[in-house]
N, C-alpha and C positions, 0 to 999 in steps of 0.2 A: 861497299863498306861492310865491315864485319857485323854491324848492327842492322843490316838491311832486313826488311820483312817483305817476303816475295809471294806474290800470287802465282800459283802454278796450276796446270791442268789437274783436276782431281785424281786421275789415274797415275800421275807421276809421283811415285813413292820413293824415288832415289835422289831427287835434286837436293833435298835437305842434307843428306849425308855427303854427297860429292861436293857440293858447293860450301858446305859448312855454314849455311845461312838458315834463318828461320823462315817458315812458310805459314801462311794464314791457315790453310787446311789442305789435306789431301785425303785420298780414299782409305789410307791405312790408319785405322783408329788406334787410340791408346788402349791399354787394358781396360776392361769394362768397369766403369764407375757411372752409375745412373745419371748424375748431374753432368758429368763430363761428356757423356754420349749425346746429350741434348745440345750442348754447346757445339760439339763436333758436327752434328747434323745441321744445325742452324748455319754454321759457317760454310759447310759444303753447299747448301742450297742458296746461300747468299752469293758465293762466287760463281755458281752454276745454277742460275734461277730456272727452276722447273718444278712441276708438281711431283709429289712422291708417287712412284709407280705402285700399282696394286701388287705386283710380284717383283722380287728382287732381280730377276733375270734381266740382264742388259742395263742395269742401273749405272754401273761405272761408265759404260760407253755413252749413255744418255747424258751423264754429268759432263763428260768431256765435250760433247756436242753443244751443250748449253753454255759451258765456259767459253768455247770458241765463238759463240754468238754475241758475246759482250761487245758493246759499241763504246765510243769515246766517252759518252756520258756515264755509262756503267763503270768503266775503268776508274773514272774520276770519283764516282760515288764509293766504290770499293776502297780506293786509296784513302778517302776521307773517313770512312766508317772504321776501317781496321788499322789505319796508320801505315798501310803498305807503301813501300818505297819503290818497288820494282814489280814487273810482271813478266813471266815466262810464257811464251806462246809457240805453238807449232805453226809456222808460217803457211804451211800447206793446208791447215784446217781453219785458221781464224778467218771469220767472214769479213771483218773490217780491220785493216791494219791500225795498230796503235799510233798515236801521234808521235812525230819525231823519228829519229834514226835509232835502230837498236844499238845497244852498248856492246853486245857480243852476239855473234851468229855462229852456230855450230850445226852443220847439216840443216835440217828443217827448223831447228830451234832458234829463237831470238829472245834476248833479254832486253827489256825496255825499262828506262827510268820513268817513274810516274812523278812528274814534276809537281812541286807544291802549288796549291791553288793561289792565284794572285788576288790581292785584296780588291 
């Protein structure tokens, strides 16, 4: 859907443009605004839970590894927290496949619907 909100690996900075869909966060920040940067970093660390590194070197790669380590419970929590409707994963990197079948597969990439929580 055109109003989809998608979880994407943090290093993926092109999905938003090519798919013309909103993403929760990615590594490409918006122009610097102090308050917005805090929100951006909070979102990044929510979708890719990890401690902040002492040095920035390797941060983007570490974020992708942390994103790929999300499990079924984590995906559900992220969908609830941000209202995300879909998740994009690199099937070669994700540690635990998302529930259900992917809606779209292109090379190593798979797009999954994050189903609404049942009452």
